[in-house]
C-alpha positions as CSV (number, residue, x, y, z in Angstrom):
1,M,35.6,-50.1,-30.9
2,S,32.1,-49.3,-32.2
3,A,31.5,-46.5,-34.6
4,Y,28.3,-44.6,-35.4
5,W,27.0,-43.2,-38.7
6,I,25.1,-40.1,-37.9
7,A,22.9,-38.7,-40.7
8,H,20.7,-35.6,-40.9
9,V,18.2,-35.5,-43.7
10,S,15.6,-33.2,-45.2
11,I,13.5,-34.9,-47.9
12,H,12.2,-32.8,-50.9
13,D,10.7,-35.7,-53.0
14,M,9.5,-38.7,-51.0
15,E,8.7,-40.8,-54.0
16,Q,12.3,-40.6,-55.3
17,Y,13.6,-41.0,-51.7
18,K,11.7,-44.3,-51.4
19,Q,14.2,-45.7,-54.0
20,Y,17.0,-44.9,-51.6
21,M,15.1,-46.5,-48.7
22,A,14.8,-49.7,-50.7
23,L,18.5,-49.9,-51.6
24,A,20.3,-48.6,-48.5
25,P,19.4,-51.5,-46.2
26,L,21.3,-53.9,-48.5
27,A,24.5,-52.1,-47.5
28,F,23.6,-51.9,-43.8
29,E,22.8,-55.6,-43.7
30,K,26.1,-56.5,-45.5
31,Y,28.2,-54.6,-42.9
32,G,26.2,-55.7,-39.8
33,A,24.8,-52.3,-39.0
34,K,22.3,-51.8,-36.3
35,I,19.8,-48.9,-36.7
36,L,19.5,-47.1,-33.3
37,A,17.4,-44.1,-34.4
38,R,15.7,-43.3,-37.6
39,G,13.2,-40.5,-38.1
40,G,10.9,-40.1,-35.1
41,K,10.3,-37.0,-33.1
42,S,13.2,-34.6,-32.7
43,I,14.0,-31.2,-31.5
44,C,16.6,-28.9,-33.0
45,M,18.4,-27.1,-30.2
46,E,21.2,-25.5,-32.3
47,G,22.5,-25.3,-35.9
48,A,20.8,-26.3,-39.2
49,E,17.5,-28.0,-38.9
50,Y,16.8,-31.2,-40.7
51,E,13.6,-33.3,-40.8
52,R,15.1,-36.7,-40.0
53,H,18.0,-38.0,-37.9
54,V,19.5,-41.4,-38.2
55,I,22.0,-43.1,-35.9
56,I,23.5,-46.4,-37.1
57,E,25.9,-48.5,-35.1
58,F,28.8,-50.5,-36.7
59,S,31.3,-52.8,-35.1
60,D,34.1,-50.5,-35.9
61,L,35.2,-47.4,-37.9
62,A,36.5,-49.5,-40.8
63,S,33.2,-51.2,-41.2
64,A,31.2,-48.0,-41.2
65,Q,33.6,-46.5,-43.8
66,A,33.4,-49.6,-45.9
67,C,29.6,-49.5,-45.8
68,Y,29.5,-45.9,-47.0
69,S,32.0,-46.7,-49.8
70,S,30.4,-50.0,-50.8
71,E,28.8,-50.5,-54.2
72,E,25.5,-51.2,-52.5
73,Y,25.4,-47.9,-50.7
74,Q,26.7,-45.9,-53.6
75,K,23.8,-47.1,-55.7
76,A,21.4,-46.0,-52.9
77,K,23.2,-42.6,-52.8
78,I,22.8,-42.1,-56.5
79,A,19.1,-42.9,-56.2
80,R,18.8,-40.2,-53.5
81,Q,20.5,-37.4,-55.6
82,G,18.4,-34.3,-55.9
83,C,15.6,-35.4,-53.6
84,A,17.1,-34.7,-50.2
85,D,19.6,-32.6,-48.3
86,V,21.9,-34.9,-46.4
87,M,24.8,-34.5,-43.9
88,I,26.5,-37.7,-42.8
89,S,29.3,-38.1,-40.3
90,I,31.0,-41.2,-38.9
91,V,32.2,-41.1,-35.4
92,E,34.1,-43.6,-33.3
93,S,32.9,-44.4,-29.8
94,I,34.8,-43.4,-26.8
95,S,34.8,-46.9,-25.2
């Protein structure tokens, strides 16, 4: 059953965030992730407002969790520290 990584991001320092953007795809590729939405126009209807929204599809919940916990992604996460507000959830599909 597929799982989706849903991230909401507000960037405060784009130059530093570019380091994250260079590193994170290594983890996504390793775990067969498919980017479904990244950035682009969005409308906040309710709750906290973020600048960017990302939806990434994985083959299953275990792969999504493994990607987040991977050495590759943790390096990207460290590169992102202090330059963005981020909220990430992983959700399993219903079918």
